[in-house]
N, C-alpha and C positions, 0 to 999 in steps of 0.2 A: 590414457589421458592423464595428465599431471594434475596435482592438487585436487584429487578426488578422494573423499573419505572412504575408509575400508567398508563401512556399512553400506554406503551407497554403491560402491564398486561391486559388492556382493549381490546387491539387488539388481544392478544392471546386468551382471553376468548371468544370473538366474533367468532374467527376462529374455535376454537375447538368445538363450539356448532353447527357448520354447518357440512356438509358432508366433513370433513377435515381429512387430514392425521395427525396423532398424534402419539406420542410415547406411548408404553405401560408403565405401572408402572415399570416393570422390566427393560425396556430399559432406562427409565429416571434415575432410580437408578444406573444403570451401567455407563451411560454417566457421571452422577454426580460424581461417584466414581473415574473416570479418573482424576478429578481435586482436589481430596482430598489433595494433597501436597500443593496446593495453598490456601486452606481454613484455613489459620493460622491467629489468631486474632491480632498478633503483627508484621505482615510481609506484604510487598507489594504483590500484587496478579495479578488477571487478570479478564477480562470479556469474556464471551463465548456466541456465538449464533449458533444454528443449524437451517437451513432453509430448508423446504421441500415443494415443490409445492406451493410456494408463501406464506408460513406461517412460522413464527418463532416457531418451535416445542420445542425448548429448549433455554432458555436465562437466564443467571445468572452471578452475579459478585462474586468474591472470594477475600479475603484479603483486604488490604487497598490501596486506591489510593494515600494517603499522610500520611506518618508515623507521621509527625509533628502535623497535625490536626486530625488524626485518622478518616478521611473520608473513608468509605468503597468503594470498586469498585462496580459499578452498571452497568446496561445496557446502561445508558446515560453518563457514564464516558468517557472522551475524552483522548485518548492516542496518543502519537506521532507515526505515522504509519511507519516511516522510509521508506524503499524501497517499501512498498505497495503504497506509494505516486506515484510511476512511472506510474501506470495505469491511474491516473488522468492527469498527464502530457501528456501521450500519447493521451488520449481522447481530451484534449485541442487542440493538433496538428491536430487530425483527424477532429475536428469541423471546424478549419480554412481551412483545405484542402477541406472539403465538400463545403465550401462557396467560393472556388477558391481564398482564400487569401494567399495560399501558395501551393506549389507542394511538394510531398514527394521525388521528384527527384531533387529538387533544391539543390545547393551546398553551403558550408559554405561561400564562397566568395559572394554569393547573399545576405547574411545577414550581414556578417562581412567583408567588403572589405579589412580591414587591416590584415586579417588572413594570416599567412605565407603560402608559396606555398605548404607546405606538406599537407594542408587541401583542396587542389583544387579538389580532387576526393571524398571527404567525402560528402554524401548527408544526407538529413533529415532521409531517410529510414535507413541509416547506424546508425545514432544516436539512432533511436528507437529500433533497433535490437541488439545493442552492437557489431556491426561489423565495427565500424569506425576505430579501431586501436588506438584511442586516449589514452594516458596514464591517469591513474586515478589521479585526482588533489590532493587527500590526500597525495600521495607520493611525490608531488612537492611543497607543502606549504613551504615557506622559513623558515629556522630555526629561532627561536626567535619570531615567529608570536604570538601575544597575542589577537589581535582583531578578533572576529569571522569572518569567511570567508563568503562572499555573492556570489550569482550566477555570478555577474559581475566580482568578483575577480577571479572566475574560468576561465573566458575568458582571463583575464590578465595573469594568470599563463600559459595558453595554447599558448598565443601569444609569449611567450618566449621559447617554445619548437621548435625543428627543424625537427622532423620526427614522424611518427606513429610507433606503435609497429609491424605492418604488413600492407600490401596493403589493403586499405579499401574494405570491402565486401568479403574478402577471408577467414576470420576466425571469431570465436566468442570469445570475451573477455569482461567480464562484466565491464562496465565503467560508474561510476557516473558522470564523466565529460560530457558525451554525454547528459545526462538528465538535467544537469545545463544549457547547451547550448540551449536545447529545450525550457526551461523556458524563456530564453532571446529571442528566436525566436518568442514565443507566444507574448511576450511584444511588440516586434518590429512590427509584422504584425497586432496585434489587437489594438494597441495604448493604451493599458491599462497595469497596473502592472499585473504580473502573479497572485498574490493573488486576485486582484479584478476580473480578468477574470474568475478564477475558481469559485469565489462566484457568479458572475452574470450569468454565462453561464452554470454552472453545479450544484453547491450546492443549489442555490435558486430555480431553476426550479424543482429540485428533492425534495425540502423541507427538505434538509439536513441542518437544521437551525443552528446546533452547530458545523458544520465542517468548517475548515478554514486552509489556509496556514498561519502559525504563523510567524509574524514579531515582534520581540522583540521591545517594546516601541511603537508599532503602533497598536497592536491588543491584545486582551485578550482571553485566552482559558477558556470557561466556564466548570465547572465540571471536572477540569483538574487532570489527573493522573501525578505524578512526578516519574521519573525514579530512580531506586535504584540498587545497586550492593551489593553482600555479603561482609561483613567485620567482621572478627572474628566470634562471635556467633550471630551476627545480620546483619543489613544492613545500608548502608549509601546512602544519596541522590547523584545520579550521573545523573543529568537531562539534562545538556547541555554540548556540547563539542565545540571545535574550528570550527567544520563543521556543527553544528546543524542549522545554519541560512541559509544554502544553501537550497532553496525551491524545485527546480525541481526534485531533486533526493530523497528527504525524508522529506520535511517540513510540510506535512499536518497532522493535528490532527483530529481525528474522534472517534466515538463510534460504538459499534456493532448495536445500534438502528439506527443510520444514515446509516451505511454500509448495513443494510438490504434494505434500499431504493435504494442504489447504485446497489446492486446485482439484484434487481428486474428490474431496468431500463435497465440492460444489456440484458434483454429478449425482449426489445422493441426498437422502433426507435425514442424515445423521444429526443435523443441527436444527433445521426447521422443515416444515412440510414443503412439498413441491410447489404448492400454490403460493405460499409465502415467499419462497425463494424466487419464484417467477416474477414477483413484484419488483424485486431488486434489479432484474434484468429487463424490465419493461420501460421503454422511453417515457419519461414524465414530461419533458419539455425540450425543445431544440436548444442547443447551446449557442455560443457566439461564433461557432464555425460551421459552415455548410456541411450537411450530411452527418452531423454528430449530435447525439442527444445525451441526456443524463438520466440514470436510474437512481438507485440507492447506493452510493459509493462506487459507482462504475460509469464510465463513458460507454456509449453504445453507438455502433456504426456498422460499416460494411467494407470489406476489402476483397477484391477478386471474386465478387459474388457470394462471399461467405459472411455470415454474421460475426461481428467483431466486438468483443467485450474487453475493456482495458482500463488501466489507470496508470498514471505516472506520478512520480514524486520528485521534488527538488527542495533541498534545504542546504544549510551550510556544510559544504564538503561532500554531499551525497547526491546521486542521481539514481532513480529507480524506475522500473517499469515491469508490469505484468500484462501480457496480452493473450487473450483466450479466443479460440475459434471452436466453440462447442459442437458445431455440426460435424467437425472432423476430429474432435477430441484432441486438439492440438494447442499447446500453450508454450509461450516463450517468456522466461523470467530473466531479467537483467538487473543486477544490483552493483552499483559502482560507488567507490569511496573517493571520488575526485570530481570537483565541481565543473571541470571542463569536458566531462563525458556527454556526448550528444547521442541520445538513445532513441529518439523519435522514430526513425525509419529502420533501425536495425532489425526489429521483429519482422517487418515486411520483407526485408531482404532474406531473412531465414525462411519465411513462408514461401517466397519465390523459389528458393533453392530446393526446399524439401517437398512441399505440397504440390507446387506447380511445375517443378523441375525446369525452372528458367535459369539459364547459365549465361 
């Protein structure tokens, strides 16, 4: 496979020489073929990993991470995860709850005494499950704003609102605002910045050494992919937007190599107890699409008779997706640095080829 880091290649070689699950040559060729549109020498691309029973059975980079320097995408290339970040924000909250530093049933006033009365009934649990009724901050950014918005600015925007979109807990409505507030709650109860908490409590223990919540001017993303969008017959760099600096809803950068470690940790109690972790994967409320519910930072559903746990991300120049089938210990991770990447059904196509052997 091309664009595979030496460390990951060594891991894959070790695993495939044991009694390991692996793809047949035909399956490998068919999975590879799904990503042919991204294997362009002069265009942004993506990184892919397929994990089965604790092993990366397919891992490859396609296209370029940076058109200017012509660095190719590889398995250690770090992409902005966008809303795939939310699972890390949720985990941070669960870790604090596990250590009795907060309760999922505490209300906004317990963290932000200055919050208007309309938030009196909004709990941490509501924020986690998109049932708070909070308006999305992107729609409320004052006209003429040019300085990137931070999580603290999201709070300021919400302090100026006077009502929720519906009574908290009664409906589902996807809200980036809730996850920005959760990042601030993590900071308040941990006494650390959100980025430092994630690094010390999640990324470092899991040896996700190149994963971070990116703060412009304060941190550097190694092996960084830059976002791009189609323009004319080519692409232009569209890497950062006015909302890219909000961390809780979408500010983490990571690679498929590091996300492999994250995926495997979710089968263990390295971060939180099994009981606490199960809450994240328990349907809290049906979403706006049939057969799909939401837990804590994860969508929950079913495909081919298997339980499906997933999340996607979309932001300026990036498209991302992680889809897990825990009953079969099967995961697909897709990270793209081009806004025209359509990733919704690609994981299902891989599942069909590998698990169900549909050709």
